[in-house]
C-alpha positions in Angstrom: 50.7 -69.6 0.0 53.9 -70.1 -0.6 57.2 -68.4 -2.3 59.8 -70.0 -3.8 62.9 -68.7 -5.3 64.3 -70.8 -8.1 68.1 -69.1 -9.1 66.7 -65.8 -9.4 69.1 -62.9 -10.3 68.8 -59.5 -11.3 70.8 -57.4 -12.9 70.7 -53.4 -14.3 72.7 -51.3 -16.5 73.9 -48.0 -15.0 75.7 -45.4 -17.0 79.0 -47.3 -17.0 78.3 -51.0 -15.6 75.6 -53.4 -15.3 74.9 -54.2 -11.8 74.0 -57.7 -10.6 72.0 -56.9 -7.5 70.4 -60.3 -7.0 72.7 -63.0 -8.1 71.3 -66.8 -8.1 68.9 -66.8 -5.1 67.1 -69.8 -4.5 65.0 -70.7 -1.3 61.5 -72.5 -0.4 59.6 -70.0 1.8 56.9 -72.4 3.7 53.1 -70.9 4.7 52.7 -69.9 8.2 56.3 -69.2 9.1 58.2 -65.9 9.4 61.6 -64.8 8.0 64.4 -62.3 8.3 66.7 -61.2 5.7 69.7 -59.3 6.6 72.2 -57.8 5.2 74.2 -54.6 4.4 72.8 -51.3 2.4 73.4 -52.3 -1.4 73.3 -55.9 -0.7 70.0 -56.3 -2.8 67.6 -57.0 0.1 65.2 -54.4 -1.2 65.7 -55.9 -4.7 64.9 -59.1 -3.8 61.7 -58.2 -2.1 60.5 -56.2 -5.1 61.0 -58.7 -7.4 59.1 -61.7 -4.4 56.3 -58.7 -4.7 55.9 -58.5 -8.4 57.0 -55.1 -9.0 59.7 -56.5 -11.4 60.7 -59.6 -12.7 63.7 -61.7 -12.6 66.6 -61.1 -15.8 67.0 -65.0 -14.6 65.4 -67.5 -12.7 61.9 -67.4 -11.5 60.1 -66.2 -8.4 57.0 -69.0 -7.5 54.1 -67.4 -6.2 51.2 -69.9 -4.9 52.3 -72.1 -8.0 52.7 -69.5 -10.5 55.7 -67.4 -11.8 55.5 -63.9 -11.3 56.1 -63.9 -15.1 52.6 -65.4 -15.5 50.5 -63.6 -12.9 49.0 -60.4 -13.2 50.9 -58.5 -11.1 48.7 -56.0 -10.2 46.4 -58.6 -9.1 49.4 -60.2 -7.3 49.9 -57.2 -5.3 46.2 -56.5 -4.5 45.4 -59.8 -3.6 48.2 -61.9 -2.1 51.4 -60.2 -1.5 51.4 -56.7 0.5 54.5 -54.5 0.7 55.5 -52.4 3.6 57.9 -50.2 2.0 60.8 -48.4 3.9 59.5 -45.0 2.2 56.2 -45.5 3.1 54.9 -44.9 -0.1 51.9 -43.5 1.4 49.5 -40.9 -1.1 50.0 -37.3 -0.3 46.7 -36.2 -1.4 44.8 -38.7 0.5 44.3 -38.3 4.5 45.0 -41.3 6.6 41.7 -43.0 6.7 41.8 -43.2 2.6 45.3 -44.3 3.0 44.8 -47.0 5.1 41.4 -48.0 3.1 43.1 -47.7 -0.2 43.6 -51.5 -1.0 39.7 -52.1 0.3 38.3 -49.4 -2.1 40.4 -51.4 -4.8 38.2 -54.5 -4.2 35.4 -52.6 -4.2 34.3 -53.1 -0.2 31.4 -51.1 1.0 32.7 -48.0 2.5 31.2 -48.6 6.2 32.9 -51.9 5.8 36.3 -50.6 4.5 35.9 -47.7 7.1 35.3 -50.2 9.9 38.4 -52.4 8.8 40.5 -49.3 8.6 39.8 -47.8 12.1 40.8 -51.6 13.6 44.0 -51.4 12.3 44.6 -47.6 12.7 43.6 -48.8 16.2 46.3 -51.3 16.1 49.3 -49.2 15.6 48.0 -46.9 18.0 47.1 -43.8 16.2 43.8 -41.9 17.5 41.2 -41.2 15.4 42.3 -37.6 15.6 44.8 -38.7 12.4 41.7 -39.8 10.6 41.6 -36.7 8.3 44.9 -35.6 8.2 47.1 -35.6 5.3 50.9 -37.4 4.9 52.5 -33.9 5.0 51.5 -32.8 8.4 53.0 -36.2 10.2 56.3 -37.2 11.5 57.6 -40.1 9.7 56.8 -42.7 12.8 53.5 -41.6 12.2 53.8 -42.2 8.5 55.5 -45.3 9.0 52.8 -46.4 11.7 50.0 -45.8 8.6 51.9 -47.8 6.3 51.6 -50.8 8.3 48.1 -50.5 8.9 47.4 -50.3 5.1 49.2 -53.3 4.7 47.6 -54.9 7.6 44.2 -53.7 6.2 44.8 -55.2 2.9 45.0 -58.6 4.7 47.0 -60.5 2.2 48.7 -64.1 3.0 52.2 -62.9 2.7 53.4 -59.5 3.7 57.1 -58.7 2.6 58.7 -55.7 5.1 61.6 -53.3 4.1 62.5 -51.9 7.4 58.9 -51.3 8.6 59.8 -50.2 11.9 63.0 -48.2 11.2 61.4 -44.6 12.0 59.7 -45.5 15.0 60.7 -44.7 18.6 62.3 -48.2 20.3 59.1 -49.0 22.3 57.1 -48.6 19.3 59.3 -50.7 17.2 58.8 -53.2 19.9 55.0 -53.1 19.7 55.2 -54.2 15.8 54.6 -57.4 14.8 56.2 -57.7 11.5 59.5 -58.9 10.8 61.4 -56.3 8.9 64.6 -56.8 6.8 67.4 -55.8 9.0 70.6 -54.6 8.5 73.2 -56.1 11.1 72.7 -58.8 13.7 72.1 -57.4 16.6 69.5 -55.4 15.2 68.0 -58.7 13.8 68.1 -60.4 17.3 66.5 -57.3 18.8 63.3 -57.5 16.5 63.6 -61.4 16.7 63.0 -60.9 20.3 60.1 -58.4 20.0 58.4 -60.8 17.8 58.8 -63.4 20.4 56.9 -61.4 22.4 53.8 -61.7 20.3 54.6 -65.8 19.9 55.6 -65.5 16.1 59.7 -65.2 16.5 60.8 -65.6 12.7 61.6 -69.4 12.0 64.5 -68.7 9.5 66.7 -65.7 9.1 69.4 -64.9 6.0 72.2 -62.8 5.8 73.3 -61.5 2.4 77.1 -61.9 1.7 79.1 -59.5 -0.9 78.0 -61.8 -3.7 74.5 -60.9 -3.0 73.6 -64.4 -2.3 71.6 -65.3 0.6 73.4 -67.2 3.5 71.1 -69.2 6.1 71.5 -68.2 9.5 68.6 -69.9 11.3 70.2 -70.3 14.4 70.4 -66.1 14.8 69.3 -66.3 18.2 71.9 -69.1 19.5 75.1 -67.2 17.6 74.0 -63.8 19.0 74.3 -65.3 22.4 77.8 -67.2 21.3 79.1 -63.5 20.8 77.2 -62.1 24.0 74.6 -60.2 22.1 71.5 -59.4 23.9 68.2 -57.9 23.7 67.3 -54.9 26.5 64.0 -55.9 28.0 61.7 -52.8 28.1 60.9 -51.5 31.5 57.2 -52.2 31.7 54.3 -53.7 34.0 54.6 -56.9 31.3 58.5 -57.1 32.0 58.7 -60.6 33.6 56.4 -61.8 30.9 58.6 -60.7 28.0 61.3 -62.4 30.3 59.7 -65.1 30.4 58.9 -66.0 26.8 62.7 -64.6 26.0 63.6 -67.4 28.3 61.6 -69.9 26.4 63.2 -68.5 22.9 66.7 -68.6 24.2 67.1 -64.9 23.5 69.9 -63.3 26.4 68.3 -60.2 27.9 69.9 -57.4 29.4 
């Protein structure tokens, strides 16, 4: 399943002016690849992800998902079955428990409670939350714990396309390094660190974008090479797998410290 952007622009009217949040973006995202989108706050990254997820439609141009414009999709079904989003602000249901939040997209599909609970348990363990969290409400979790629940919910959903908006921002550095999701990032160094982290699971991003001041994408696919040229490096965590990580980094051309 692929996503294509055809001259996509998005504008909204403020009290005093019209803001063009996304300006003429065209790109083809190929199946089976990971992409990173990099840019400063306010450069249009989250808006672009929202358009790709069908949360809104472009004011100009088209977003094509699996050969069909999001304007022609049932957009609720699109987000349920095709495109899953890890939200920057978690978007957990405050009156549902951790297990119920993770299980929610499965319940929408009318999966049996037994099967949904088993799957929710597997992905909860994958993000390193114990069974003690199952019956907790979001208000009783830290920011990092809420973020892990949000990631688990997306993994449980099982969509072929995952859009991640700063999914590990609230996690401690070592926790973030265990994630296997490529997020939107603000800074090249942060993007390099995340690319290195993903490399550990052999899922290093194939392409990376940066947004310039016009909110148009600039292809920075040779991110690692550029980072090396500027002397940037990623820290290797001091764990029993340190040598293995260094070997993977070396294969990918990532400088380490």
